[in-house]
C-alpha positions, 0 to 999 in steps of 0.5 A, spaced: 741 837 930 744 830 932 751 828 934 755 823 932 761 821 936 766 817 930 772 813 933 776 807 931 773 800 933 778 798 938 776 792 936 779 791 931 786 795 928 784 801 922 787 799 916 786 791 915 790 787 911 796 791 911 799 786 907 797 783 901 799 777 902 795 776 907 788 778 903 783 773 902 782 776 896 791 778 893 787 783 887 784 787 892 791 789 896 786 795 898 788 798 906 782 798 909 778 801 915 774 800 920 771 805 924 766 807 929 760 812 929 756 813 934 749 817 934 743 817 936 745 813 942 747 807 938 753 804 934 755 802 928 760 800 924 763 803 918 767 800 914 771 804 908 778 802 904 783 806 903 782 809 896 775 810 899 772 819 899 770 823 904 764 823 899 763 815 900 764 817 907 759 820 909 755 815 903 756 810 908 756 814 915 748 817 911 746 808 910 747 806 918 743 813 920 739 815 914 741 823 915 743 825 908 751 827 906 748 833 905 746 834 911 753 832 915 758 836 919 764 832 920 768 836 925 775 835 927 780 841 929 786 838 924 780 835 919 776 840 918 779 843 911 779 837 908 773 834 912 769 840 908 772 837 901 768 831 899 773 829 893 779 829 899 782 821 898 781 817 907 789 816 905 790 823 903 787 824 912 792 820 915 787 817 920 790 813 926 786 809 931 785 813 937 781 818 931 775 822 934 769 826 930 764 828 931 758 829 926 752 832 926 746 833 923 739 831 923 735 826 919 731 830 912 725 825 916 726 830 921 726 838 918 722 841 912 725 841 906 724 846 900 723 841 893 729 845 890 733 844 895 736 837 893 744 838 890 745 844 884 747 841 879 755 842 877 757 843 870 759 838 866 765 836 863 767 833 857 772 826 858 777 825 853 776 818 850 782 816 852 781 819 860 774 815 860 777 808 858 783 810 863 778 811 869 772 805 867 778 800 867 782 802 873 782 795 877 780 800 884 774 803 880 773 796 879 773 794 887 769 800 889 763 797 884 764 789 886 763 793 894 757 797 892 753 790 888 755 787 895 752 793 898 747 795 895 741 792 892 736 793 888 728 793 891 724 791 884 716 795 885 715 792 879 718 784 876 725 784 871 719 782 863 723 777 858 726 780 852 725 787 854 732 792 853 732 796 859 732 805 859 734 807 866 732 816 867 735 821 870 731 826 874 733 832 875 733 835 868 732 830 864 725 829 867 723 834 872 725 841 873 727 841 880 729 850 881 723 853 878 719 855 883 712 852 881 705 852 886 704 845 883 710 840 881 706 839 874 708 845 873 715 843 872 714 837 869 717 835 861 713 835 856 711 828 853 712 826 860 707 820 861 706 819 853 714 819 852 714 813 858 708 809 855 711 808 849 718 806 852 714 801 856 712 798 851 720 795 849 724 797 855 723 795 862 724 803 866 728 804 872 730 812 875 735 812 878 738 820 882 743 822 885 738 826 891 735 821 896 730 815 895 726 820 900 726 825 895 725 820 888 719 817 892 715 823 892 717 826 886 716 820 882 709 820 886 707 828 886 708 827 878 704 820 878 710 816 875 708 810 880 701 810 879 700 810 871 697 805 868 699 806 862 706 803 865 710 801 870 717 803 873 722 797 874 726 799 880 728 806 882 735 807 885 739 813 889 745 817 890 747 811 896 748 807 889 752 811 886 759 810 885 766 815 886 772 815 881 777 820 881 780 823 874 786 827 873 784 831 870 777 833 874 778 831 880 774 826 884 766 825 883 760 821 883 756 816 878 752 812 875 755 804 875 751 800 871 755 795 872 751 795 878 744 794 876 746 789 870 750 785 877 744 784 880 739 781 875 745 778 869 739 774 866 735 780 864 739 785 862 746 787 861 750 792 856 746 788 850 740 791 852 741 797 857 740 805 855 741 811 859 738 818 859 742 822 863 744 830 862 751 830 865 755 825 861 760 825 866 754 818 869 755 814 865 763 815 865 764 807 868 759 804 862 760 811 856 758 806 850 750 806 853 750 814 856 746 818 852 747 826 853 739 829 853 739 837 854 737 839 860 730 841 861 731 848 865 726 854 865 720 850 866 715 856 864 718 859 859 721 852 855 716 847 856 711 850 850 717 848 846 721 842 849 720 835 844 727 832 846 721 826 849 718 826 843 724 825 838 727 821 844 722 816 843 723 815 835 730 813 837 728 809 842 723 805 837 728 805 831 733 801 837 728 798 839 729 791 835 736 791 835 740 785 839 746 790 842 745 797 842 752 800 846 754 798 839 750 805 836 754 811 837 749 814 841 751 821 840 749 821 834 742 819 836 737 825 833 740 822 826 739 815 827 732 817 829 730 820 824 733 815 818 729 811 821 723 815 822 724 816 814 726 808 812 719 806 816 715 811 813 716 810 805 718 802 807 
């Protein structure tokens, strides 16, 4: 195991811009904390805001050290319990300029990791409409998104295509059952995956966004033949570092996938009007609820792969809405009835 000592940078005040009037962007008004992370013989600068969580701290450490958040152990005598709680905000830690921490962790490339070792799914929860509006409209969450846009650059595997809509897909329990045992990953692939992607590619650019590391995104998609299929092309892959942490009064702190990250980097191609995201966790599109469709989770692959028709039905839905100029106006929670009606209209026309 590798150890990293983390201390407040002596050359930078712990809390930057304490006076909102001195902030170069007064609309932000967010206190910043700059830390120096010593790891593997090198020093790295990690910048955080007071409204960030411990989960975000680990994510930022991951960016500079490649030690995944799930592999990190942050040790500090007076803060041990809080540092084990990813939902705790940095402002609640009471960090001082002289604080020193130890991060213990190992880069995933250096250890043997089982296929099912990615984070287990957590129970989803239903967010009320008012709560969703409150989260996505909060200035602090908009600021987090703008910071993520600046920090995370999407690398294109294939060019964006003019005039195509955008389909963003989760992996675990959406395209792949990552928890069931199997000798061959293809046994855990959701039925009709390649047929679904082939049909969708005719009208949509496709991006894959997983809450796991990029290593696992590439590995899983490679094992399933998604990155080499001649019938379609994947535009880009996104991982957990592209996510942001938001806070709900009722459900606490959790991570989500803000589509605004994609729209900000490719505004000439994608927008709320032409984007749809499939995920088995509704919480993941809390920042853009009008663009999310909650897919039924694909679990117990060996038992269900003979009967699962979700991707077949969703193919019909994608084709039915492809001609619309603004798909964000649809209620995607009613996708099944819309798909059936559209299919009947096309069959009788």
